[in-house]
C-alpha positions as CSV (number, residue, x, y, z in Angstrom):
1,M,152.5,-30.7,34.5
2,T,151.1,-33.9,33.1
3,T,148.8,-34.9,30.2
4,D,146.7,-37.1,32.4
5,H,145.9,-37.4,36.1
6,E,148.5,-39.7,37.7
7,D,148.2,-41.7,40.9
8,S,150.9,-41.9,43.6
9,D,152.9,-44.4,41.5
10,G,152.8,-42.1,38.5
11,N,150.3,-44.3,36.6
12,S,147.6,-42.8,34.5
13,S,144.2,-42.7,36.2
14,D,140.6,-42.0,35.0
15,S,139.7,-40.5,38.4
16,S,136.8,-38.0,38.1
17,Y,137.2,-34.5,39.5
18,S,135.3,-35.4,42.7
19,K,137.8,-38.1,43.6
20,V,140.8,-35.7,43.4
21,D,142.0,-34.3,46.7
22,F,141.5,-30.7,45.6
23,Y,142.9,-29.1,48.6
24,E,146.4,-30.6,47.9
25,V,146.9,-28.0,45.3
26,M,145.5,-25.0,47.3
27,N,148.9,-24.2,48.7
28,E,150.0,-23.5,45.1
29,V,147.2,-20.9,44.6
30,P,148.1,-17.2,45.1
31,E,146.5,-15.8,48.3
32,N,144.3,-13.4,46.4
33,Y,142.7,-16.2,44.4
34,K,142.1,-18.8,47.2
35,S,138.5,-17.8,47.8
36,K,137.8,-17.8,44.1
37,V,139.3,-21.3,43.6
38,D,137.3,-22.5,46.5
39,E,134.1,-21.3,44.9
40,L,135.1,-22.9,41.6
41,N,135.7,-26.2,43.4
42,K,132.2,-26.1,44.9
43,I,130.6,-25.4,41.5
44,L,132.5,-28.3,39.9
45,L,131.6,-30.7,42.6
46,S,127.9,-29.8,42.5
47,K,125.5,-32.3,40.9
48,N,123.9,-29.3,39.0
49,P,126.8,-26.9,38.4
50,D,126.0,-23.2,37.9
51,I,127.4,-22.7,34.4
52,N,126.5,-19.0,34.3
53,R,128.5,-18.4,37.5
54,L,131.3,-20.6,36.2
55,R,131.4,-18.4,33.1
56,D,131.5,-15.2,35.1
57,L,134.4,-16.6,37.2
58,A,136.3,-17.7,34.0
59,I,135.9,-14.2,32.5
60,S,136.8,-12.3,35.7
61,D,140.3,-11.4,37.0
62,G,142.6,-14.4,37.0
63,G,140.3,-16.7,35.1
64,L,140.1,-20.3,36.3
65,V,143.5,-19.9,38.0
66,I,144.8,-23.6,38.0
67,S,145.0,-26.6,35.7
68,L,143.0,-28.8,37.9
69,V,140.0,-26.5,37.6
70,R,140.4,-26.1,33.9
71,L,140.3,-29.9,33.3
72,E,136.7,-30.0,34.2
73,A,135.6,-26.4,33.7
74,W,136.6,-26.1,30.1
75,K,134.3,-29.1,29.2
76,L,131.4,-27.6,31.1
77,L,131.8,-24.2,29.5
78,L,131.6,-25.9,26.0
79,N,128.9,-28.3,27.2
80,L,130.9,-31.3,26.0
81,P,129.5,-34.7,26.6
82,S,131.7,-37.4,28.3
83,N,133.0,-39.8,25.7
84,D,135.8,-42.2,25.1
85,E,136.4,-41.5,21.4
86,K,139.6,-42.9,20.2
87,L,142.1,-41.0,18.0
88,Y,143.1,-42.3,14.7
89,P,146.2,-44.6,14.8
90,L,149.5,-43.3,13.5
91,E,149.6,-45.6,10.5
92,I,146.4,-44.1,9.2
93,I,147.0,-40.4,9.8
94,K,150.5,-40.7,8.2
95,D,148.9,-41.1,4.8
96,H,147.0,-37.8,5.3
97,P,148.0,-35.1,2.7
98,E,148.5,-32.6,5.6
99,Y,150.7,-34.9,7.6
100,H,154.1,-33.5,6.6
101,Q,153.1,-29.9,7.1
102,V,151.6,-30.6,10.5
103,D,154.7,-32.6,11.5
104,M,157.0,-29.7,10.5
105,D,154.9,-27.1,12.4
106,V,154.7,-29.3,15.6
107,R,158.5,-29.9,15.6
108,R,159.0,-26.1,15.3
109,C,156.9,-25.2,18.3
110,L,159.3,-26.2,21.1
111,K,158.9,-22.8,22.8
112,R,155.3,-23.6,23.5
113,F,156.2,-26.3,26.1
114,P,156.7,-25.0,29.7
115,P,160.3,-25.0,30.9
116,G,161.5,-28.0,32.9
117,I,159.9,-30.7,30.6
118,S,162.5,-33.2,29.4
119,Y,163.2,-33.7,25.7
120,E,161.8,-37.2,26.0
121,K,158.5,-35.9,27.3
122,I,158.4,-33.2,24.7
123,G,158.8,-35.9,22.0
124,I,155.8,-37.8,23.4
125,L,153.7,-34.7,23.5
126,Q,154.6,-33.8,20.0
127,K,153.4,-37.2,18.7
128,E,150.2,-36.8,20.7
129,L,149.7,-33.3,19.3
130,I,150.1,-34.6,15.7
131,A,147.5,-37.3,16.4
132,I,145.0,-34.7,17.8
133,I,145.3,-32.4,14.8
134,L,145.2,-35.0,12.1
135,S,142.4,-37.0,13.8
136,V,140.2,-33.8,13.8
137,I,141.1,-33.0,10.2
138,K,140.5,-36.6,9.1
139,E,137.2,-36.7,11.0
140,Y,136.0,-33.6,9.1
141,P,137.4,-33.6,5.6
142,D,136.0,-30.2,4.8
143,L,138.3,-28.6,7.4
144,K,141.7,-27.4,6.1
145,Y,144.6,-27.2,8.5
146,Y,146.3,-23.8,8.9
147,Q,149.5,-22.7,10.6
148,G,148.5,-21.6,14.1
149,Y,146.0,-24.4,14.7
150,H,148.7,-26.4,16.3
151,D,149.4,-23.5,18.7
152,V,145.8,-23.7,20.0
153,A,145.9,-27.5,20.2
154,V,149.2,-27.7,22.1
155,T,147.8,-25.4,24.8
156,F,144.9,-27.8,25.5
157,L,147.2,-30.8,25.3
158,I,149.6,-29.4,27.9
159,E,146.8,-28.3,30.2
160,V,144.2,-31.2,30.1
161,G,145.8,-34.1,28.3
162,Q,145.4,-35.7,24.9
163,K,141.9,-37.2,25.3
164,E,140.3,-34.0,26.6
165,A,142.3,-31.9,24.2
166,Y,141.0,-33.9,21.3
167,S,137.4,-33.5,22.4
168,I,137.8,-29.8,22.9
169,M,139.5,-29.3,19.5
170,K,136.8,-31.2,17.7
171,H,134.2,-28.8,19.2
172,L,136.2,-25.6,18.5
173,S,136.9,-26.7,15.0
174,L,133.2,-26.7,14.2
175,H,132.5,-23.5,16.1
176,H,135.0,-20.9,17.3
177,L,137.8,-21.8,14.8
178,K,135.5,-22.8,11.9
179,E,136.1,-19.7,9.7
180,F,139.9,-20.2,10.0
181,L,139.7,-23.8,8.8
182,K,138.1,-23.0,5.4
183,P,140.0,-23.5,2.1
184,T,140.6,-19.7,1.7
185,M,141.2,-17.0,4.3
186,E,138.5,-14.7,2.9
187,E,136.2,-14.9,5.8
188,T,139.1,-14.6,8.3
189,S,140.3,-11.4,6.5
190,Y,136.7,-10.1,6.6
191,L,136.5,-10.7,10.3
192,L,139.8,-8.8,10.9
193,L,138.5,-5.8,9.1
194,H,136.1,-5.2,12.0
195,V,139.0,-4.2,14.2
196,F,139.6,-0.7,12.9
197,P,136.0,0.4,12.9
198,L,135.8,-0.7,16.6
199,I,139.0,1.3,17.4
200,K,137.4,4.3,15.6
201,K,134.5,4.2,18.0
202,L,136.7,4.9,20.9
203,D,139.8,6.6,19.4
204,P,139.3,8.2,16.0
205,E,142.8,9.8,16.1
206,L,144.5,6.4,16.6
207,E,142.4,4.8,13.9
208,E,143.2,7.5,11.4
209,F,146.9,7.3,12.1
210,I,147.0,3.5,11.7
211,E,144.9,3.8,8.5
212,K,147.3,6.4,7.1
213,S,150.3,4.2,7.8
214,G,148.9,1.6,5.4
215,I,149.7,-1.3,7.8
216,G,146.4,-3.1,7.1
217,T,145.4,-6.0,9.4
218,I,147.9,-8.7,8.6
219,F,149.9,-8.0,11.8
220,A,146.9,-9.2,13.9
221,L,146.3,-12.4,11.9
222,P,148.4,-14.6,14.2
223,W,146.5,-13.2,17.3
224,L,143.2,-14.1,15.8
225,I,143.8,-17.6,14.4
226,S,145.9,-18.8,17.4
227,W,144.1,-17.0,20.2
228,F,147.3,-15.1,20.9
229,S,149.1,-18.4,21.8
230,H,151.6,-18.0,18.9
231,S,152.6,-14.5,20.1
232,L,152.9,-14.9,23.8
233,D,155.7,-16.8,25.5
234,L,154.2,-17.4,29.0
235,H,151.9,-20.4,29.1
236,S,150.1,-18.9,32.1
237,K,149.1,-15.9,30.1
238,V,147.9,-18.0,27.2
239,V,145.7,-20.3,29.3
240,R,144.3,-17.2,31.1
241,L,143.2,-15.9,27.6
242,F,141.7,-19.3,26.8
243,D,139.6,-19.2,29.9
244,F,138.2,-15.9,28.7
245,F,137.6,-17.0,25.1
246,L,135.9,-20.3,26.1
247,A,133.5,-18.4,28.4
248,S,132.7,-15.6,26.0
249,P,131.0,-15.2,22.6
250,K,133.5,-16.2,19.9
251,E,133.5,-12.6,18.4
252,I,135.0,-11.3,21.6
253,I,138.5,-11.8,20.3
254,L,138.0,-8.9,17.8
255,Y,137.3,-6.6,20.7
256,V,140.3,-7.9,22.6
257,I,142.5,-7.1,19.6
258,A,141.0,-3.6,19.3
259,Q,141.6,-2.9,23.0
260,L,145.1,-4.2,22.9
261,I,145.9,-1.7,20.1
262,I,144.2,1.1,22.0
263,A,146.2,0.2,25.1
264,R,149.4,0.9,23.1
265,R,148.2,4.2,21.5
266,D,151.1,6.3,23.0
267,E,153.7,3.9,21.5
268,V,152.0,3.9,18.1
269,L,151.4,7.6,17.9
270,S,155.0,8.4,18.9
271,T,156.4,6.4,16.0
272,E,156.7,7.5,12.4
273,C,153.5,7.1,10.4
274,D,155.0,4.5,8.2
275,M,154.0,0.9,7.5
276,A,157.3,-0.6,8.6
277,C,157.5,1.5,11.8
278,V,153.9,0.9,12.9
279,H,154.2,-2.8,12.1
280,M,157.3,-3.1,14.3
281,V,155.5,-1.6,17.2
282,L,152.2,-3.5,17.0
283,S,153.4,-6.9,15.9
284,K,155.2,-7.6,19.2
285,I,153.2,-7.8,22.4
286,P,155.1,-6.7,25.5
287,E,155.1,-9.3,28.2
288,S,154.4,-6.5,30.7
289,L,151.1,-5.7,29.1
290,N,148.2,-6.0,31.6
291,F,145.7,-8.3,29.9
292,E,143.2,-8.2,32.7
293,I,142.5,-4.5,32.0
294,I,142.2,-5.3,28.3
295,L,139.8,-8.2,28.8
296,D,137.7,-6.1,31.1
297,K,137.4,-3.3,28.6
298,A,136.8,-5.7,25.8
299,T,133.8,-7.2,27.7
300,K,132.3,-3.8,28.2
301,M,132.9,-2.8,24.6
302,Y,131.2,-5.9,23.4
303,K,128.1,-5.0,25.3
304,E,128.1,-1.5,24.0
305,Y,129.1,-1.9,20.3
306,D,127.6,-4.8,18.3
307,L,129.5,-5.9,15.3
308,S,126.4,-5.3,13.1
309,N,126.8,-1.6,13.9
310,V,130.1,-1.4,12.0
311,K,129.2,-3.8,9.2
312,H,128.6,-1.0,6.7
313,E,132.1,0.4,7.4
314,V,133.6,-3.0,6.9
315,D,131.8,-3.5,3.6
316,E,133.0,-0.1,2.4
317,R,136.5,-1.0,3.4
318,V,136.3,-4.2,1.4
319,I,135.1,-2.3,-1.7
320,L,137.9,0.3,-1.3
321,E,140.6,-2.3,-0.8
322,A,139.3,-4.2,-3.9
323,K,139.5,-1.0,-5.9
324,L,143.0,-0.1,-4.7
325,L,144.1,-3.6,-5.5
326,N,142.7,-3.4,-9.0
327,D,144.2,0.0,-9.6
328,Q,147.6,-1.3,-8.4
329,R,147.3,-4.2,-10.8
330,E,146.5,-1.9,-13.7
331,E,149.4,0.4,-12.8
332,N,151.8,-2.5,-12.7
333,A,150.6,-3.8,-16.0
334,K,151.0,-0.3,-17.5
335,R,154.5,0.0,-16.2
336,K,155.4,-3.4,-17.5
337,K,154.1,-2.4,-21.0
338,N,155.9,0.9,-21.0
339,K,159.1,-0.8,-19.9
340,T,158.9,-3.3,-22.7
341,F,158.2,-0.6,-25.3
342,S,161.1,1.5,-23.9
343,N,163.5,-1.4,-24.2
344,Q,162.5,-2.0,-27.8
345,E,163.1,1.7,-28.7
346,Q,166.5,2.0,-27.0
347,P,169.6,2.5,-29.2
348,V,171.8,-0.5,-29.6
349,F,174.5,1.1,-27.4
350,N,172.0,1.7,-24.6
351,K,170.8,-1.9,-24.7
352,A,174.4,-3.2,-24.6
353,F,175.3,-0.7,-21.7
354,R,172.6,-2.4,-19.6
355,Y,174.7,-5.6,-19.5
356,V,177.9,-3.8,-18.3
357,P,178.5,-4.4,-14.5
358,I,177.3,-1.4,-12.4
359,W,180.7,-0.8,-10.9
360,I,182.3,-0.3,-14.3
361,R,179.6,2.0,-15.7
362,P,180.9,5.3,-14.0
363,R,184.4,4.5,-15.3
364,M,183.1,3.9,-18.7
365,R,181.3,7.3,-18.7
366,F,184.4,9.1,-17.4
367,G,186.5,7.3,-20.0
368,L,184.2,8.2,-22.9
369,L,184.2,11.9,-21.7
370,F,188.0,11.9,-21.5
371,F,188.2,10.2,-24.9
372,G,186.0,12.9,-26.4
373,F,188.0,15.8,-25.1
374,S,191.3,14.1,-26.2
375,L,189.9,13.6,-29.7
376,A,188.8,17.2,-29.9
377,A,192.2,18.4,-28.7
378,G,194.0,16.2,-31.2
379,L,191.9,17.4,-34.2
380,W,192.4,21.0,-33.2
381,A,196.2,20.4,-33.0
382,V,196.2,18.8,-36.5
383,F,194.1,21.6,-38.0
384,K,196.3,24.2,-36.5
385,S,199.5,22.4,-37.8
386,N,198.1,22.2,-41.3
387,N,197.3,25.9,-41.3
388,N,200.8,26.8,-40.3
């Protein structure tokens, strides 16, 4: 897979989609998707492409199927203009305050590159990825980089190349990903709180069980802010989800998360109703999970349940969590105060005993007990002797 179109000599080319011999890649397309890819090709070659039909095809089973289609279709779905904007040069972005964090995250994301790519090629892609991320952040100073943003960016880089990936990331950063790029995660956390009321609409028993476990929503945070790209190993599954998200309203991901949890209800309900146990089940997404069914159900659910219908439940949850947090802080402060008072009132021996190693303490207790009995026996012997 390349980051740009290449000609027969391997040189980079600016050829438009219409100049690419599309049918050269048709033999790589699964048989059940050939007619779909053919229709996609006709839409993309049209002078007036049918965007609504393109959107429907991107959402439906299999998505856009191949990289060649995505190169043009993703731009059309986002209504991106053609431009030749240049990324910021390395010597400028290296001075950015976020540079070192971005550099570390990018160098840790080796698993995101498809197998078979040489280390030399990965090194080039990593530099291009750093340039994409920091060029966007520098272009819009109000945006704050977050861990997971690089997972989204590398997906576009691998699939459509640096120039197109930069254009797409600029757009998404001002729209789909905007809430995640704010200085705090308050709005992101608020969005995630919609998931459980959505689950409750379809499966009250499951929602009650998860709520009782106390797991909260933090396990789903990587899914939301990275569009699942951080949690899935297969690149093909990730780009399939990206087809769906780019062709759907940006809130659709909350419905996907809800449906993913519902799809695993048997696993969840069969585990212990405990935060650690439930988290262990939900935090890992099985590779065998059928996302096509989940996406189809999420689309239907989105049409049936508007987020505004669960807003009051979310707001109540925010108030409740704020109260619980406040009560916890007061309880911790009370315990700390009582502990300090207790330490001040302890006898000198008890205070000193605290500094004795734990493994010695049982021996000390036994020794003191033995000493007490020995002393009593000795005194009794002396008393008896004096009487005689």
